C-alpha positions in Angstrom: -3.8 0.2 -18.0 -3.6 4.0 -18.2 -0.4 5.9 -18.4 0.4 9.2 -16.6 3.4 11.5 -17.1 4.4 13.9 -14.4 7.4 16.0 -13.7 9.1 15.3 -10.3 11.4 17.5 -8.4 15.0 16.2 -8.3 14.6 15.2 -4.7 12.0 12.6 -5.5 12.8 9.5 -7.5 10.4 7.8 -9.9 10.4 4.6 -7.7 9.6 6.7 -4.6 6.7 8.4 -6.4 5.3 5.1 -7.6 5.5 3.7 -4.1 3.8 6.6 -2.4 1.1 6.7 -5.0 0.5 3.0 -4.5 0.4 3.3 -0.7 -2.1 6.1 -0.9 -4.4 4.3 -3.4 -4.2 1.2 -1.2 -5.0 3.2 1.9 -8.2 4.7 0.4 -9.3 1.4 -0.9 -8.8 2.1 -4.6 -6.2 -0.7 -5.1 -5.8 -4.1 -3.5 -2.5 -5.0 -1.9 -1.6 -7.0 -5.0 -2.4 -4.2 -7.4 -0.6 -1.7 -5.3 2.5 -3.9 -5.0 2.5 -4.2 -8.8 2.3 -0.5 -9.3 5.1 0.0 -6.7 7.2 -2.6 -8.5 7.8 -4.8 -5.5 6.5 -8.0 -4.0 3.3 -8.0 -2.0 5.1 -8.8 1.2 7.6 -5.9 0.6 4.7 -3.6 -0.2 2.9 -4.5 3.0 6.0 -3.9 5.1 6.6 -0.5 3.4 2.9 0.4 3.9 3.3 -0.2 7.6 6.4 2.1 7.7 4.1 4.9 6.3 1.5 4.2 9.0 -1.0 2.5 6.6 -2.4 -0.7 8.2 -2.4 -3.7 5.9 -5.3 -5.4 7.6 -8.6 -3.5 8.1 -9.8 -5.3 11.2 -11.8 -3.7 14.0 -10.8 -4.5 17.6 -14.0 -6.6 17.9 -13.2 -8.6 14.7 -9.7 -9.3 15.8 -10.7 -10.3 19.3 -13.4 -12.6 17.8 -10.9 -14.2 15.4 -8.3 -14.8 18.2 -11.0 -16.3 20.4 -11.8 -18.8 17.6 -8.2 -19.6 16.6 
């Protein structure tokens, strides 16, 4: 794993920066939910909940796929 050192303004904590980086990398498909939760330092469930709070969907289903899945459930 690579390591990166950055300077953060006093208004942003290290934990917040890690979470936001993980959310963005997950959003663009560079990390899985499990990898992103590890980077953020939280459980996968917590990460998924926090992602939703930032407007990032945790499931990438189209409306048609979801409707089809519900029809077959």
